[in-house]
C-alpha positions, 0 to 999 in steps of 0.5 A: 479504473478511471473513476478510482483514479479520479476519486483518489486524486492521482494515477495508479502505477501501471503495474498496479493498474494491470494487476487490478484489471486482471485480478480485480478487487479481492482479498489475498490469503484473507489477510490483505484486502484490496477494495476501492474504499481503501484507495485514497491519497495521504494529505499530510506528513512526510509521504504526503501524496502517497496513495493508500491502496490496501488494508490488512486484518489489523487495520494497517495500510499499504501505500504507493509513493509516486515520487519513487514508486515504492510500496510502503507499510503504514502501521495502525498501532503507532505513527510508523512506516516501512518501505516494503518494495521498490515497486508494486510488481516487486511487492507482489513478487515479495508477497508471493515468495513469502507464500502470501503471508502478509501478517508474518511479513509485517511482524518482521518489519523494522519500522521508522517513525512517521512524522505526520506534521512534516511538509 
């Protein structure tokens, strides 16, 4: 975990750290992938400093915002995002309540424009 945090340039939230320690890197329902290579910090835009941690089958990314702990969806198709949950634990609970159908969840989201030029 320490090596992953060093590579990403930030600490993982404790609930994500605990989940990875138990489950490890994996795919959830073949649609959501947790792999070490997805873990990286966003270095520009309005959520600069957020940590990307997963990718879905359409190439969308999922990130953690350290400022408030929220979990955010980042669209690959357009510069847009949506807040999914208030924490990683809440994200997992929402995912479970949706029977791990992340792609159905994504299709139901209302996206906000993402400003990649923001400081």
